[in-house]
C-alpha positions in Angstrom: 99.0 55.1 93.9 96.2 57.3 93.1 95.4 60.5 94.8 92.1 59.6 95.2 91.7 55.7 96.2 88.6 55.2 99.1 89.5 55.9 102.4 86.4 53.9 104.4 88.9 50.9 104.9 91.4 53.5 106.8 88.8 56.0 108.5 87.9 53.9 111.2 91.2 52.6 112.0 92.1 56.3 112.2 89.3 57.6 114.3 89.9 54.5 117.2 93.7 55.7 117.2 92.9 59.3 117.7 92.2 59.2 121.2 95.3 56.8 122.0 97.4 58.9 120.5 96.6 61.7 122.1 96.9 60.2 125.6 100.3 58.6 124.7 101.5 62.3 123.2 100.5 64.3 126.3 100.6 64.5 130.2 96.6 64.4 130.4 95.3 60.9 131.2 91.6 60.2 130.2 90.9 60.4 133.7 91.8 63.5 134.4 90.2 64.9 130.8 86.7 63.5 132.4 87.3 64.7 136.2 89.1 68.2 135.4 85.9 71.1 135.5 87.6 74.4 136.2 89.7 76.2 137.8 89.9 78.5 141.2 88.6 82.1 141.3 91.2 84.8 140.8 91.3 87.7 143.2 88.8 90.2 142.2 86.7 92.8 144.5 83.8 90.4 143.9 84.3 86.6 144.9 81.8 84.1 142.8 78.9 82.4 144.2 79.7 78.9 145.6 79.0 75.8 143.3 75.1 75.0 143.0 74.8 71.8 145.0 75.9 68.9 143.3 78.1 70.3 141.2 82.0 69.4 141.1 84.6 72.1 143.0 87.1 73.4 140.7 90.5 72.4 140.7 93.4 74.0 142.3 95.2 74.3 139.2 94.9 77.0 136.3 93.1 76.0 133.2 95.1 76.4 130.2 94.5 76.3 126.4 96.4 72.9 126.3 93.9 71.1 128.7 91.3 71.7 125.7 93.3 72.0 122.8 96.2 69.6 122.4 98.9 70.6 119.7 100.8 67.5 118.3 103.9 67.6 116.2 103.8 65.4 113.1 107.6 64.2 112.8 109.1 65.6 108.9 112.0 63.2 107.7 115.2 65.3 107.8 115.7 65.5 103.9 111.7 67.3 103.8 112.1 70.9 104.1 108.2 71.2 104.7 107.7 75.2 104.4 104.6 75.0 104.1 102.8 77.1 101.6 99.3 75.5 101.1 97.7 72.3 101.9 94.6 70.3 101.2 92.8 67.0 102.6 92.3 64.3 100.2 89.7 61.9 99.8 91.9 58.8 101.9 92.5 61.2 104.5 95.7 61.8 103.7 97.2 65.4 103.1 98.6 67.3 100.3 101.4 69.9 100.9 103.0 72.4 98.6 106.4 74.1 99.8 107.9 77.2 99.3 110.7 75.3 97.9 109.0 74.6 95.0 107.6 70.8 96.0 104.5 69.0 96.2 104.4 66.3 99.0 101.8 63.2 99.8 101.6 63.2 103.7 100.0 59.5 104.3 98.7 58.1 107.7 98.9 61.8 109.4 96.9 60.8 112.1 99.5 58.4 113.0 97.4 55.5 113.6 98.7 52.7 115.8 102.6 52.4 115.9 102.8 53.8 112.2 104.6 56.9 111.5 103.5 59.6 108.8 104.8 58.8 105.5 106.1 61.4 102.7 106.2 60.8 99.0 107.2 63.7 96.7 104.3 64.2 94.3 105.7 67.2 92.2 109.0 69.5 92.0 110.2 72.6 89.7 107.3 74.9 91.0 107.5 79.0 91.8 107.3 79.0 95.3 103.5 78.0 95.5 101.5 79.5 98.4 98.2 77.8 97.7 96.8 74.4 97.1 93.4 72.7 96.3 92.2 69.5 95.5 89.6 69.0 93.1 88.4 65.3 91.0 91.4 64.0 91.5 93.5 66.8 90.5 95.8 69.0 92.6 95.9 72.4 91.7 98.7 74.9 92.9 99.2 78.9 92.7 102.4 79.7 91.8 104.2 82.9 91.9 102.7 83.3 87.9 100.3 81.2 87.3 97.3 78.2 88.5 98.8 75.0 87.4 97.0 71.1 87.5 98.8 68.8 88.5 97.9 64.9 87.6 98.6 61.7 88.5 98.0 59.9 84.9 99.4 56.5 85.4 99.0 56.2 89.2 102.3 55.8 90.6 102.0 58.5 93.3 103.5 61.3 91.1 102.6 63.6 88.7 102.9 63.5 85.1 101.3 66.6 83.5 101.8 70.2 84.7 99.3 71.9 83.0 99.2 75.7 83.1 95.0 77.5 83.7 96.0 80.5 83.9 99.0 82.9 84.0 99.8 86.8 84.7 102.6 88.6 84.5 105.4 89.5 87.1 108.0 92.2 87.7 110.2 89.7 89.4 109.8 92.4 92.7 110.3 89.8 95.7 106.9 90.5 97.1 105.0 89.4 94.5 103.2 86.6 96.0 100.3 84.8 94.8 97.6 82.8 96.6 94.6 79.7 96.2 92.9 78.6 94.0 89.5 79.0 95.8 86.9 77.0 94.1 83.8 78.3 93.6 80.2 76.3 93.5 80.8 77.4 89.5 84.0 75.4 89.2 85.4 78.7 88.7 88.2 79.4 90.9 89.5 82.8 92.5 93.0 83.6 93.3 94.2 86.7 95.0 97.9 88.6 94.3 100.2 90.6 96.4 101.3 94.5 95.4 104.8 94.6 95.4 107.2 96.6 97.5 109.3 99.5 97.0 112.0 100.0 99.7 112.9 103.6 97.8 109.6 104.7 97.7 108.4 103.1 101.1 104.9 101.6 100.0 103.6 98.9 97.8 103.7 99.1 94.5 101.7 97.2 91.5 104.3 96.9 88.2 102.3 94.8 86.3 98.4 94.5 85.8 96.2 92.8 88.2 99.0 92.7 91.1 96.7 93.5 94.2 93.5 91.9 92.4 91.5 89.1 93.3 91.2 87.4 89.8 88.1 84.7 88.8 89.5 81.7 86.4 87.5 79.1 84.7 89.0 75.5 84.3 89.6 76.3 80.4 92.0 79.4 81.5 89.2 82.2 81.1 90.0 85.4 83.1 88.0 87.9 85.0 89.7 90.8 86.8 86.9 90.4 90.2 88.3 92.7 92.7 90.8 95.0 93.7 92.5 96.8 96.4 94.5 94.1 98.5 97.8 94.3 100.0 98.9 91.2 101.1 96.1 88.7 100.6 97.1 86.0 102.2 94.5 84.0 103.9 91.1 83.1 101.6 88.5 81.0 101.7 84.9 80.9 102.1 82.3 81.5 105.5 79.3 78.9 106.5 77.2 80.3 104.0 79.4 80.1 101.1 80.8 83.9 100.8 84.3 84.7 99.7 86.3 86.1 102.6 90.0 87.2 102.8 92.5 88.2 105.6 94.6 91.1 105.1 97.9 92.2 106.6 98.8 95.7 108.1 100.9 97.9 105.9 100.4 101.1 103.7 96.7 101.5 103.4 96.3 99.1 106.3 96.2 100.3 109.7 95.8 96.8 111.2 94.9 93.3 110.0 91.8 92.8 108.9 88.7 90.1 107.4 87.0 91.7 104.3 84.3 89.8 102.4 85.1 90.1 98.4 82.6 90.5 95.7 83.0 91.3 92.5 84.0 95.1 91.8 84.9 95.7 95.4 87.9 97.6 96.3 89.1 96.6 99.2 91.6 99.7 100.3 95.0 99.3 98.8 95.2 102.0 95.9 98.2 101.1 94.0 96.4 98.2 92.1 93.8 100.7 90.8 96.7 101.6 87.8 95.0 98.5 86.2 91.1 99.7 86.2 91.3 100.9 82.6 92.0 97.4 81.0 89.6 95.4 79.4 87.4 93.4 82.0 87.9 95.5 85.0 84.7 95.9 87.5 86.2 99.1 88.7 87.2 102.7 86.9 88.0 104.3 90.5 91.8 105.6 89.8 94.6 105.9 92.6 94.5 109.2 93.0 90.5 109.4 93.8 91.3 107.6 96.7 91.7 110.2 99.7 94.7 110.0 102.1 93.6 111.6 105.0 94.0 109.5 107.4 90.1 109.1 108.6 88.7 105.8 109.6 88.3 103.3 106.4 84.4 103.4 107.4 84.3 107.1 107.1 85.8 107.4 103.8 83.9 104.2 102.4 80.6 106.6 102.5 82.5 108.9 100.2 84.1 106.2 97.8 81.0 104.1 96.8 83.4 101.2 96.3 85.4 101.3 99.2 84.3 98.2 101.3 84.9 98.1 104.9 86.3 95.6 106.8 84.1 93.1 108.4 86.4 92.3 111.3 89.4 94.0 112.3 92.3 92.4 114.2 94.2 94.5 116.8 97.9 94.8 115.8 100.5 93.4 118.2 97.3 92.1 120.2 95.7 89.2 117.8 98.4 89.0 115.6 101.1 90.8 113.2 100.6 89.0 109.9 97.2 87.7 109.2 97.4 84.5 107.5 95.0 81.5 106.8 91.2 81.2 106.6 89.3 78.0 107.6 85.7 77.4 108.7 84.6 75.2 111.2 81.9 72.6 109.2 82.9 69.5 112.0 79.7 70.0 113.3 80.8 70.6 116.9 83.6 67.5 116.7 85.8 70.5 117.3 84.1 72.0 120.0 81.2 74.7 120.5 82.0 76.9 117.7 80.6 75.6 114.7 80.5 77.7 111.9 82.9 80.2 113.2 86.4 80.9 111.5 89.4 80.2 112.7 92.5 82.7 111.5 96.2 82.3 111.4 98.9 84.4 112.3 102.2 84.2 110.7 104.3 86.4 113.2 102.9 85.5 116.5 102.4 81.7 115.6 98.9 81.7 116.8 95.2 81.5 116.1 92.1 83.5 116.8 88.2 82.6 116.2 86.0 84.9 114.3 82.2 84.6 114.5 80.5 86.8 111.5 76.8 88.3 111.6 75.2 89.7 108.6 73.5 93.1 109.8 71.4 95.3 107.5 73.4 93.3 104.4 76.6 94.0 105.9 78.9 91.6 107.7 80.5 92.4 110.8 81.9 90.2 114.0 83.9 89.6 116.5 87.3 87.9 116.8 88.8 86.2 119.9 92.3 84.6 120.9 92.2 81.0 120.4 95.4 78.8 120.8 99.1 80.0 120.7 102.3 78.5 121.0 102.7 76.6 117.6 106.1 75.8 116.5 106.6 78.3 113.9 104.4 80.6 111.6 100.9 79.4 110.9 100.3 80.2 107.3 97.8 77.2 106.4 95.0 75.1 108.5 92.7 72.1 106.9 90.2 69.7 108.5 91.4 66.5 108.8 88.8 63.2 108.4 88.7 63.0 112.1 87.8 66.7 112.8 91.2 67.6 114.1 93.0 70.9 112.4 96.0 70.4 110.4 98.1 73.6 110.8 101.0 74.4 108.3 103.9 76.7 109.2 106.5 78.2 107.7 109.0 81.3 108.7 112.0 81.8 106.3 111.9 85.2 105.7 108.8 85.7 107.9 109.9 85.2 111.1 107.9 84.0 114.0 107.9 83.6 117.6 107.6 79.6 116.5 111.5 79.0 116.5 111.2 76.2 114.3 111.6 77.2 110.3 108.6 74.9 109.6 106.5 72.4 111.3 103.3 70.6 110.7 101.4 69.8 114.2 97.7 68.8 115.0 95.3 70.7 116.9 93.1 68.4 118.9 89.7 69.1 120.8 90.3 66.8 124.2 86.2 67.0 124.8 86.3 69.0 127.6 84.4 72.3 127.5 86.4 75.6 127.8 84.4 78.5 129.5 84.7 80.8 126.8 82.8 83.7 125.3 81.1 81.9 122.5 80.4 85.1 120.7 79.2 88.5 120.8 76.1 89.8 119.0 75.2 93.5 118.2 72.0 94.9 119.9 70.2 97.8 118.9 71.5 99.5 122.1 74.9 97.3 122.7 76.1 93.7 122.8 75.1 90.5 123.6 77.6 88.0 124.7 76.7 84.0 125.0 78.8 81.8 126.7 79.9 78.2 126.4 78.7 77.2 129.8 76.4 79.0 132.4 77.7 82.3 134.4 77.1 83.0 137.9 74.6 85.3 137.7 75.1 87.8 139.9 78.6 88.4 138.9 77.1 88.5 135.3 74.9 91.4 136.0 77.5 93.5 137.6 78.8 96.2 135.5 82.6 96.3 137.1 82.6 92.9 135.5 83.3 94.2 132.3 84.9 97.0 130.1 84.1 98.0 126.8 86.5 100.7 124.9 85.8 101.9 121.2 88.5 102.7 118.9 89.9 102.8 115.3 93.0 102.9 112.8 94.1 105.8 110.0 92.9 104.7 106.5 96.3 106.5 104.9 99.0 105.7 102.4 101.1 105.5 105.6 102.4 101.8 106.6 100.5 100.9 109.5 98.6 103.1 111.8 98.3 103.8 115.9 95.3 103.7 117.6 93.0 106.7 117.2 90.2 108.3 118.6 90.1 105.6 121.7 87.5 106.3 124.4 85.6 104.3 126.6 81.9 102.9 126.3 80.0 103.6 129.6 78.0 100.4 130.0 74.3 101.5 131.4 73.0 98.1 132.6 73.2 94.1 132.3 70.6 91.4 131.6 71.3 87.8 132.1 69.4 85.6 130.7 67.4 83.3 133.2 70.0 79.7 132.2 73.0 81.8 132.5 74.0 81.6 129.1 73.7 85.0 128.1 74.1 88.5 129.0 73.0 91.6 127.4 74.6 94.8 127.9 73.3 98.4 127.3 76.1 100.4 126.4 76.1 104.3 125.5 79.2 105.8 123.3 79.2 102.8 120.4 80.4 104.2 117.1 80.2 102.9 113.8 82.8 101.7 111.7 84.5 101.1 115.1 86.4 98.3 116.8 85.2 97.4 120.1 87.0 96.0 123.1 84.9 94.2 125.4 86.5 92.5 128.5 84.3 90.3 130.7 87.7 89.7 133.2 85.3 89.5 136.4 82.7 86.9 134.9 82.8 83.5 136.4 80.6 80.4 135.8 78.2 79.2 137.9 81.1 76.7 139.7 83.7 79.7 139.4 85.7 79.1 136.8 87.2 82.5 135.0 87.3 82.8 131.1 89.6 80.9 129.3 90.5 84.2 127.2 88.4 87.3 128.7 88.5 89.7 125.5 86.8 89.9 122.1 86.9 92.4 119.5 83.6 93.4 118.2 83.7 95.4 114.5 80.8 97.6 114.4 79.3 98.5 111.1 75.8 98.4 111.5 73.5 98.4 114.5 70.1 96.0 114.3 67.0 97.3 114.3 64.7 96.0 117.2 63.8 96.7 120.8 66.0 98.7 123.0 65.8 97.9 126.7 64.5 100.2 129.0 67.4 100.7 131.4 68.0 104.0 133.1 71.6 105.6 132.5 72.9 105.6 136.2 74.9 108.4 137.6 78.2 108.8 136.0 81.6 108.1 138.5 84.6 109.9 138.4 86.5 107.2 136.4 90.2 108.0 136.3 91.1 105.7 133.9 88.8 107.0 131.4 90.1 110.7 132.2 93.3 109.4 131.5 92.2 107.8 128.0 90.5 110.7 126.7 93.7 113.0 127.2 95.7 110.1 125.7 97.5 111.7 122.4 96.5 109.8 119.3 100.0 111.1 117.8 101.4 108.5 115.2 105.1 107.7 116.1 108.0 109.3 114.3 108.4 107.7 110.6 110.6 110.2 109.2 114.9 111.0 109.4 115.7 112.9 112.5 115.7 116.6 112.4 118.2 119.2 113.6 116.3 119.9 116.5 117.0 118.3 120.1 114.4 115.9 121.1 114.6 114.1 124.3 112.0 111.4 125.8 112.1 111.1 129.7 110.5 107.4 130.8 109.6 106.4 134.0 109.9 103.1 135.2 106.6 101.7 136.5 108.4 98.3 137.8 111.7 96.8 139.1 113.8 98.9 141.4 113.6 102.4 141.5 115.1 104.7 139.3 115.5 108.3 138.9 112.4 110.4 137.5 113.2 111.8 134.1 115.9 109.8 132.8 116.0 110.7 129.4 116.3 107.2 127.0 115.9 108.8 123.6 118.1 111.8 122.8 118.1 112.4 119.3 120.7 115.2 118.9 124.2 115.3 119.7 124.9 116.9 123.7 126.9 120.1 122.9 129.5 118.9 125.6 130.1 115.6 123.6 132.3 117.0 120.8 132.0 114.3 119.0 131.3 110.4 119.8 133.5 107.7 120.7 131.8 105.2 118.3 129.1 105.6 115.6 127.3 102.6 115.0 125.1 102.1 111.8 122.4 99.3 112.3 120.2 98.5 109.9 117.6 95.6 109.0 117.6 92.2 107.0 114.8 90.1 105.7 113.3 87.9 108.2 113.4 90.3 111.1 117.1 90.5 111.6 119.4 93.7 112.7 122.4 94.2 110.6 125.2 93.9 112.2 123.9 91.8 114.7 126.9 92.6 117.0 128.9 95.6 117.5 131.2 96.5 120.7 132.0 99.6 122.5 134.2 100.7 126.1 132.0 101.0 129.1 131.1 104.8 129.6 131.9 105.5 126.2 129.9 108.3 123.9 127.7 106.5 121.5 126.1 107.2 118.4 123.6 104.8 117.2 121.8 105.3 113.3 119.1 103.3 113.0 118.0 102.6 109.3 114.6 100.6 109.1 115.5 99.2 105.6 112.4 96.2 105.8 108.9 96.9 104.7 107.1 96.9 108.3 107.4 98.8 111.4 110.6 98.7 113.5 112.0 99.9 116.6 115.7 99.6 118.4 115.6 99.3 122.3 119.0 98.7 124.2 118.1 97.0 127.5 119.6 94.9 130.3 121.0 92.0 129.8 119.0 88.9 129.7 115.9 91.0 129.8 115.0 91.3 126.1 112.1 89.1 126.2 110.5 90.4 129.3 111.0 93.9 128.2 109.0 92.4 124.6 106.0 91.0 127.2 105.8 94.4 128.5 105.7 95.9 125.4 102.9 93.7 124.2 101.1 94.6 127.6 100.6 98.0 126.5 97.6 96.7 124.3 95.6 99.6 122.7 98.3 101.8 123.6 101.5 99.9 121.8 102.1 101.6 118.8 101.3 104.8 119.9 103.7 104.7 122.5 106.6 103.1 120.5 106.0 99.6 122.3 108.2 101.1 124.9 107.3 99.9 128.2 108.1 102.0 131.4 110.7 99.8 132.9 114.0 100.5 133.9 114.8 97.3 132.1 114.8 100.0 129.1 117.9 101.8 128.8 118.0 103.6 125.6 115.7 103.3 122.6 114.4 104.9 119.3 110.8 105.9 118.0 108.6 103.2 116.1 109.8 104.0 112.6 108.4 103.3 109.2 110.0 101.2 106.6 112.6 103.3 104.6 113.4 106.4 107.5 115.8 106.3 110.1 116.7 107.8 113.6 119.9 108.8 115.4 120.2 108.4 119.0 122.9 109.4 121.5 124.0 107.8 124.8 126.5 107.1 127.1 127.3 103.4 127.3 126.9 101.3 130.5 129.8 101.5 132.9 129.2 97.9 133.5 130.7 95.5 131.6 128.6 92.8 129.6 126.1 91.6 126.8 123.9 94.3 126.5 120.7 93.1 124.0 119.2 95.5 121.6 116.2 94.5 120.2 112.4 95.4 118.1 110.2 95.3 121.1 107.2 95.3 118.1 104.8 91.9 119.6 106.3 89.3 117.7 109.3 90.5 116.7 111.6 90.7 120.5 111.4 87.1 120.4 114.0 86.8 117.7 115.1 90.3 116.3 118.0 90.7 118.9 121.3 91.8 118.4 124.4 92.3 120.8 126.2 95.8 122.5 129.2 94.3 124.1 130.4 96.3 126.7 134.2 96.0 127.4 136.4 97.8 130.3 
């Protein structure tokens, strides 16, 4: 078997079988797909107008993502550990998949044509954790930790006969030195992206050997040119519709939240550790690490003073649209995957989701908007590719990078049912605000009502510390709205916009002309430039006495505690907002031992392990005893420790997620009586000690990390006995 047989005789069969398979593997019938048109109106201050004459009434059941985009799991043989590191679609419609176990598999019939199941054949083995794969001219290229390797099947038996090194780079042996790619350029060269390492002792990324934290350009004959610097963990990569190269970044040191940046030769993308190598031959940069300001200002503002520093095109709010940004896939399906042609889908490994991004170039600089798209994947999303039928294959892994999807690995297809979702299709920047474009016509009266929308600007700190709280959060008053005659657009005239800031734009009050609510009612627009053009002549309305905006303006932007406990007493009173009434000023975080104790009855030291785990995962205390917990965050990401009522861990975690933009500044501690005790959110390689009295009622009390995405798996048990 060769890797590049003709596919035409199989393509027709596969395409015919797709719709049948969707119906077999779904609770939705063809008749239901054709008949479902919407959902009832949610309660609001303003009810939508009745459906125009001739339009069907909406149905009683709420619309879900699954109504529009089905997830279909491919059966993987038990002896194949498919921890996906990279994927490519082959000319015959099959898939080439490399795994973190160092293997490459060829998956035939991934569309599950007719009654046949997919077949898996091992093409190569013995590789060093490849995290990227590409197909070109009959060969497969993989990026191992230390090299790009060309795999070639010379005799056509379906197995690689030659493993040819294209180019290699040094390794220090640090576990965090992941490598990704390649991405082929129009000139035939390749781009690869390289992680920095991680130092637990230093608590930040380290570039221990040349070119860690860089993008490298490689020629087919093995010549290397340093291309750009400043990456931390560039797990996602690819081209947009116009052929420009982008990469996705993960929150960490110098990275306040997940983000997407265009990469051009000579760019510095923000992580200062990589600049250790700018003195080497071929470097397009001369910037040194000590020349990068570590002030905590927004990155956009620092980039005004540091010429090489490039601001991101799009920010992805941490804990809201992911915690571990991954794959990048441009929609080149010409509408066969829905109404999002030339937009980009971005994965998230930690939260097992896909987001949807639309870029635009304003004054020569990329910026744009990101929306939620699809959740519920069975493992951590890392790679996506298009099938020949315009379905999306999603490859997943969670080993060492635990995810909300419980499976260790998975391969799923996302298939559009053909139904049109009611969504904000995109948002464009205007000289005086934003223009929202919808996928179907809106109720014009509701869409013209400023009460249907809310706009909030915010940013992150650019500093060497791991991550960042949301800073400088403030409301942006809506001066007026103009809805297009066809009901497909709403132009918002907005005050108090700030360049370099992310703007949360919600449209919770908007309905379609037949009463449907938006499937996702929020988008996050990164505003790097305001376009030129005519501003709308709208007079600002009289200001309203808005208690919510007043509260927002007074919210502290002090980052969560990140250092070891001091000798001074600290206590955080937490008042529940839901559930049974509880006493006000209940102290749930005490960081100095009460003087009346003498000594604790129990001292428990809890650390962290890779894969979002506590160590130990269980301990036992007596009811009513005095407990001291020393929590050491030994991981390379932010964690807290929260003791909750039995059986409420997921509920508390979901409440933490609902904190939204306030989440990190509130240490992801929701106000609920289900939270008994907690630490603050800790930076890597820091600790905090808390003291509390164990519950009087015996039982199994969960302690968890309530960071979004973490709480599903990062749990332990405090057994309280008589």
